[in-house]
C-alpha positions in Angstrom: -46.8 -57.3 59.9 -45.5 -54.3 61.9 -41.9 -53.3 60.7 -40.5 -54.0 64.4 -41.8 -57.7 64.5 -40.1 -58.5 61.2 -36.6 -56.8 62.9 -36.9 -59.4 65.6 -37.4 -62.4 63.4 -34.3 -61.2 61.5 -32.3 -61.1 64.6 -33.9 -64.4 65.6 -33.1 -66.1 62.5 -29.3 -67.0 61.1 -28.8 -65.2 58.0 -28.8 -67.3 54.5 -25.0 -68.3 53.0 -24.9 -70.8 50.3 -22.0 -72.6 48.4 -21.5 -72.5 44.4 -21.3 -75.4 43.0 -20.8 -74.8 39.2 -20.6 -71.9 36.6 -23.4 -69.7 37.5 -24.4 -71.0 40.7 -27.1 -73.0 42.1 -29.2 -74.2 39.1 -27.5 -71.5 36.7 -29.6 -68.9 37.7 -27.0 -66.0 38.3 -28.6 -65.3 41.4 -26.7 -64.8 44.6 -29.3 -65.8 47.6 -26.5 -65.2 50.5 -27.6 -62.9 53.3 -25.8 -60.7 55.4 -23.3 -59.5 52.7 -21.4 -56.2 53.0 -22.5 -54.6 49.6 -20.0 -51.7 50.0 -17.1 -53.6 49.6 -16.0 -53.1 52.4 -15.7 -49.3 51.7 -13.4 -50.1 48.6 -11.2 -52.2 50.4 -12.7 -55.7 50.9 -10.8 -58.2 53.3 -9.0 -60.7 51.3 -9.0 -63.7 53.6 -6.4 -65.9 51.7 -4.3 -66.4 48.8 -3.6 -69.6 46.8 -0.7 -69.8 44.1 -2.4 -71.3 40.6 -1.5 -72.0 37.3 -2.8 -70.1 34.5 -6.7 -70.9 33.1 -9.9 -69.1 32.3 -12.1 -71.3 34.2 -13.6 -69.9 37.8 -13.6 -71.7 41.3 -16.6 -74.2 42.1 -17.6 -74.0 45.5 -18.8 -77.5 48.2 -19.0 -78.4 51.0 -16.2 -76.5 52.7 -13.9 -77.0 49.3 -13.1 -75.1 46.6 -12.6 -76.7 43.3 -11.1 -75.0 40.1 -9.0 -76.0 36.9 -5.2 -74.6 35.7 -2.4 -75.6 33.1 1.4 -76.4 34.0 3.7 -75.8 30.8 6.1 -79.0 30.2 10.1 -78.1 31.4 11.1 -76.0 29.0 7.8 -75.4 27.2 6.3 -72.2 26.2 3.1 -70.5 24.8 3.7 -68.7 21.2 3.7 -65.2 20.9 0.9 -65.1 18.8 -2.3 -66.5 20.4 -3.8 -68.0 17.6 -1.1 -70.8 16.4 -2.0 -73.9 17.1 1.2 -75.2 17.2 1.6 -78.0 20.4 2.5 -77.1 23.5 3.3 -79.5 26.6 2.1 -79.5 29.8 -0.6 -81.2 32.3 -3.7 -79.5 33.4 -4.5 -80.3 37.1 -7.8 -80.2 39.0 -7.1 -78.0 42.1 -9.2 -78.9 45.5 -8.6 -76.0 48.1 -9.6 -75.4 51.8 -12.7 -73.4 51.7 -11.4 -71.7 55.2 -8.1 -71.6 54.6 -6.9 -71.8 51.2 -4.6 -74.9 51.6 -3.9 -77.5 48.9 -6.2 -80.6 50.0 -5.2 -82.4 46.9 -4.6 -82.2 43.4 -5.3 -84.5 40.1 -2.6 -83.5 37.4 -2.7 -85.5 33.8 -0.7 -84.4 30.5 -2.2 -82.9 28.1 -0.6 -81.4 25.2 -2.5 -78.2 23.7 -3.0 -77.5 19.9 -5.5 -74.8 19.9 -6.1 -71.1 20.2 -5.5 -68.9 23.5 -3.6 -71.9 25.0 -3.6 -70.4 28.5 -5.6 -73.0 30.2 -8.2 -75.1 30.8 -11.5 -72.9 30.3 -14.0 -74.8 32.0 -15.4 -74.5 35.6 -16.0 -77.5 37.8 -19.3 -78.9 38.5 -19.5 -80.3 42.2 -22.3 -82.9 42.7 -22.7 -84.3 46.0 -19.3 -86.5 46.5 -18.7 -86.4 42.9 -16.9 -83.3 40.5 -17.2 -82.6 37.0 -14.4 -81.6 34.6 -13.8 -80.6 31.2 -10.3 -79.9 29.8 -10.0 -77.6 27.1 -8.7 -80.6 24.7 -11.2 -82.6 25.7 -10.4 -84.6 28.7 -13.5 -85.4 30.7 -13.3 -86.5 34.3 -15.3 -87.5 37.3 -13.3 -87.5 40.5 -14.0 -88.0 44.6 -14.5 -85.0 45.9 -12.3 -86.6 49.1 -9.1 -87.3 47.2 -9.7 -86.6 43.4 -9.5 -90.5 42.5 -10.8 -90.8 39.2 -14.3 -92.0 39.4 -14.2 -92.5 35.2 -13.0 -90.5 32.3 -12.9 -90.4 28.4 -11.5 -88.2 25.8 -14.5 -86.3 23.7 -12.3 -86.3 20.7 -10.6 -90.1 20.8 -14.3 -91.3 21.5 -16.3 -89.3 19.0 -13.6 -88.8 16.4 -13.7 -85.1 16.1 -11.2 -82.9 17.0 -11.7 -79.7 19.6 -12.7 -76.3 18.4 -10.2 -73.6 17.7 -10.4 -72.3 20.9 -11.0 -75.9 22.6 -13.5 -77.4 24.5 -15.4 -74.9 27.1 -18.8 -76.3 28.0 -18.9 -76.3 31.9 -20.6 -80.1 32.3 -24.3 -79.9 33.1 -25.4 -82.5 35.6 -29.2 -82.4 36.3 -30.2 -85.6 38.1 -28.1 -88.8 37.1 -27.1 -87.3 33.9 -24.3 -85.4 32.6 -24.9 -83.7 29.3 -22.1 -81.8 27.2 -21.2 -81.0 23.6 -18.3 -83.4 22.2 -18.4 -83.0 18.7 -18.4 -85.5 15.9 -20.6 -87.4 13.3 -24.3 -87.5 15.1 -22.9 -86.6 18.6 -22.6 -82.8 19.0 -24.4 -83.4 22.0 -23.8 -86.5 24.3 -25.7 -87.7 27.6 -23.6 -90.0 30.1 -24.6 -91.7 33.2 -23.0 -89.0 36.0 -22.4 -92.1 38.2 -20.5 -94.3 36.0 -19.5 -92.3 32.6 -21.5 -94.9 30.4 -23.0 -93.1 27.1 -27.2 -93.1 27.2 -27.5 -91.2 23.8 -25.9 -88.9 21.7 -27.6 -86.5 18.9 -26.8 -84.2 16.1 -24.3 -83.5 13.7 -22.6 -79.8 13.8 -19.6 -78.8 11.8 -18.7 -76.8 15.1 -20.3 -77.1 18.6 -19.3 -73.7 20.0 -18.4 -73.0 23.6 -21.9 -73.0 25.5 -23.7 -75.5 27.6 -26.7 -77.5 27.3 -29.9 -76.1 29.9 -33.1 -77.4 31.1 -36.0 -75.5 30.5 -39.5 -75.8 30.7 -42.2 -75.7 28.1 -44.6 -76.9 26.0 -45.7 -79.3 28.7 -42.2 -81.2 28.9 -38.7 -80.4 30.3 -36.4 -79.3 27.1 -32.7 -79.5 26.7 -32.0 -76.5 24.9 -28.4 -76.5 22.9 -26.9 -73.4 21.7 -24.1 -75.0 19.4 -22.7 -72.8 16.5 -25.1 -73.2 13.8 -28.3 -72.8 15.4 -30.2 -74.0 19.0 -31.9 -77.4 19.3 -34.2 -78.4 21.8 -33.7 -82.2 22.8 -36.1 -84.9 24.9 -33.4 -85.1 27.8 -34.2 -88.3 28.3 -33.0 -89.7 24.6 -31.7 -87.1 22.8 -34.8 -87.0 20.2 -35.5 -83.6 18.7 -38.4 -81.5 19.4 -37.4 -78.5 17.7 -34.4 -76.9 15.8 -33.7 -72.9 14.9 -30.9 -72.2 12.6 -28.7 -69.4 13.5 -25.0 -69.6 12.6 -22.5 -67.8 15.1 -20.2 -65.8 14.0 -16.1 -67.4 14.6 -18.2 -70.5 15.7 -18.9 -68.1 18.8 -21.9 -69.6 20.4 -20.6 -68.8 24.2 -23.5 -67.4 26.4 -25.9 -69.8 27.6 -29.7 -69.6 26.1 -31.5 -67.9 28.5 -35.3 -68.4 28.7 -37.9 -66.6 30.7 -40.5 -69.1 31.2 -43.2 -66.6 32.3 -43.1 -64.6 29.3 -42.5 -67.5 26.8 -38.9 -66.4 25.8 -35.9 -67.6 25.1 -32.7 -65.5 24.0 -29.7 -66.3 22.2 -26.6 -64.4 21.9 -24.6 -64.2 19.5 -21.0 -62.5 19.6 -20.7 -59.0 17.0 -24.2 -60.0 15.8 -27.3 -62.0 15.4 -28.4 -62.0 18.9 -32.2 -63.6 18.9 -35.1 -64.2 20.5 -38.0 -66.9 20.3 -41.2 -67.6 21.0 -41.7 -70.3 22.6 -45.1 -72.6 22.1 -47.1 -73.0 25.6 -49.1 -75.9 25.0 -46.5 -78.3 22.7 -42.5 -78.2 22.5 -42.2 -75.9 19.1 -40.0 -72.4 18.7 -40.7 -70.0 16.3 -38.0 -66.7 16.0 -39.6 -63.5 17.2 -36.7 -61.2 16.5 -33.4 -61.2 15.0 -30.9 -58.6 16.2 -29.5 -55.7 13.6 -26.4 -53.3 14.6 -26.9 -51.6 18.4 -30.0 -53.4 19.1 -29.6 -56.2 21.5 -26.6 -57.2 23.0 -23.9 -59.4 21.4 -21.5 -60.5 23.8 -18.7 -62.1 24.1 -18.1 -64.7 27.2 -21.4 -63.7 30.2 -24.8 -64.8 29.7 -27.6 -62.3 29.9 -30.3 -61.7 32.8 -33.8 -61.0 32.2 -36.2 -59.0 34.1 -39.8 -57.7 34.0 -40.0 -57.4 30.2 -36.2 -56.4 29.7 -33.0 -57.8 28.9 -29.7 -56.6 30.5 -26.4 -58.2 29.6 -22.3 -56.9 28.7 -21.9 -56.2 24.7 -18.4 -57.4 22.8 -17.1 -53.9 23.3 -17.7 -53.3 27.1 -21.1 -51.5 27.0 -23.6 -52.9 29.7 -26.6 -52.6 28.0 -30.9 -53.0 28.7 -33.2 -54.0 25.9 -36.8 -54.7 25.5 -37.6 -58.0 25.3 -40.2 -57.4 22.4 -38.4 -55.7 19.9 -34.6 -55.9 20.8 -34.3 -52.2 21.2 -32.0 -50.4 23.2 -33.5 -48.8 26.3 -30.0 -47.5 27.6 -26.7 -48.2 27.3 -23.3 -47.5 29.2 -19.4 -47.6 29.2 -19.0 -46.9 33.0 -19.0 -50.8 33.8 -15.2 -50.9 32.1 -12.5 -48.0 31.0 -15.2 -45.6 30.2 -15.0 -46.5 26.4 -14.9 -49.2 23.5 -12.9 -51.9 24.2 -13.0 -55.1 22.1 -14.4 -58.1 23.7 -14.1 -56.5 27.3 -16.1 -58.8 29.7 -17.6 -58.6 32.8 -19.4 -61.8 35.0 -22.6 -60.7 36.9 -25.0 -61.8 39.7 -28.0 -60.3 40.9 -27.9 -60.4 44.4 -31.3 -61.6 45.4 -31.8 -60.0 49.0 -31.0 -56.6 48.1 -31.9 -56.8 44.1 -28.4 -55.1 43.0 -26.6 -56.6 40.7 -22.7 -57.4 41.3 -20.0 -57.8 39.0 -16.9 -58.3 38.4 -15.0 -57.0 35.7 -12.0 -58.4 33.4 -10.0 -55.1 35.7 -10.1 -57.0 38.6 -12.7 -55.7 40.2 -15.8 -55.8 41.8 -18.3 -53.7 41.2 -22.0 -53.1 42.6 -25.1 -51.5 41.2 -28.6 -50.6 41.0 -29.7 -51.7 37.6 -33.3 -51.0 36.4 -35.1 -50.3 33.5 -34.6 -46.6 34.6 -31.0 -46.9 34.3 -27.1 -48.1 35.8 -26.3 -46.5 39.1 -23.1 -47.9 40.7 -22.9 -48.0 44.5 -19.6 -49.4 45.0 -16.4 -50.3 43.6 -13.1 -52.0 44.6 -10.2 -53.5 42.7 -9.2 -57.2 44.5 -7.1 -58.8 42.1 -4.5 -57.5 39.3 -5.1 -58.7 35.5 -2.4 -61.2 34.2 -3.5 -62.4 30.8 -2.2 -59.7 27.9 -4.6 -59.6 24.8 -5.5 -57.0 22.7 -3.2 -55.2 24.1 -4.3 -54.6 27.4 -4.2 -56.7 30.5 -7.1 -58.9 31.9 -9.0 -61.5 33.7 -11.3 -63.6 31.9 -12.3 -66.1 34.7 -16.0 -66.5 36.2 -16.1 -65.7 39.8 -18.2 -68.1 41.9 -20.2 -66.4 44.9 -20.1 -68.2 48.2 -21.2 -68.4 51.8 -20.8 -64.3 52.1 -17.4 -64.2 50.0 -16.3 -63.6 46.7 -13.5 -66.1 45.0 -12.0 -65.1 42.0 -8.2 -66.0 40.5 -5.7 -64.7 37.6 -2.9 -66.9 36.2 -1.1 -66.5 39.3 -3.5 -67.1 42.5 -6.8 -67.6 43.4 -8.3 -65.4 46.5 -11.3 -65.3 48.4 -12.8 -61.9 48.9 -14.4 -62.0 52.3 -17.9 -59.8 52.1 -19.4 -60.8 55.4 -21.0 -58.0 57.3 
């Protein structure tokens, strides 16, 4: 097709833009499909459409139907968080689900409920809301699972996971972003025989429960296609299990004990290669080979020091026989799928040197093929990333870090990439960064 005809068609067709209704976007693919996006980041000074006040929290925003949804926490009068972030003494306060107007940042409604924290790092909720149709699903740090009406925030159904399943939150609280597939919500709960629970998304009625683990960790159940069936892959603190999403029966299990119980990054599958990567914190990341003819898996390799990637919060990205991800010291790494051996690594993303638990969330901007990062420094970063290396093309500071840990201020909140904008928050405000051309 002649190049002039391609340009003519692009002028006639409206550029694509879409919502970001859950953690990691539509299908949790970590892919941003919006066209008409300014990846120069406004020459380093992008336009901030609006700023909205919010309380503290680690959860990111979701965007759907002209609304923005985010969770935060408000301390009770006279209460304060302990100086020692590992102190699990009770801290009274409330959790909130905020709904804002996407165009203006104005408050539409607030759903608030009492919630005393008894956990490490008691800043606020960890979870990004999940929006499906006229419902928004949230999970608080102490296990309050809720389904709310998107129009007014009224409760459709709710349950408290520790009370319902005779368990208690992990040391860092509940952090599994609600996974809704079809008419079913899947989540990590805990307790005897109920590490993973499936609920009717419309009514909250339990459909099944499965597995017993000492600690459920902080990841998210994900659906994959493999071995001729749909599998619900559940990466918990003691390993990985594949379940039948219809009834919770086990297809296969692989043990992998997560250091400090920190199974956080989502299990990431490359269906074309029959691979599944499980990211361990600091050590013991693992690649699995998925059987093509039956639901089964076996260990391909277990990482050694300075192999693969051992990140804290972000999830890796597969690409043409290689995997890209942020390690727990802030390095951005490319490694070989087959062996785990590094191809290259760089500290250019953050700080320029080793920083404990340094985190950056990323997406791949599909129209351009570039990676877009939101780093804990409050910076947006655009880069050309391939097996050949990492080349930064743009950077802009858009938000000030407000949460102190490891001797530095940082932001550990995933962004939303919606409708040619990036929405990010710290512990004081949520902003919309307009990146439309």
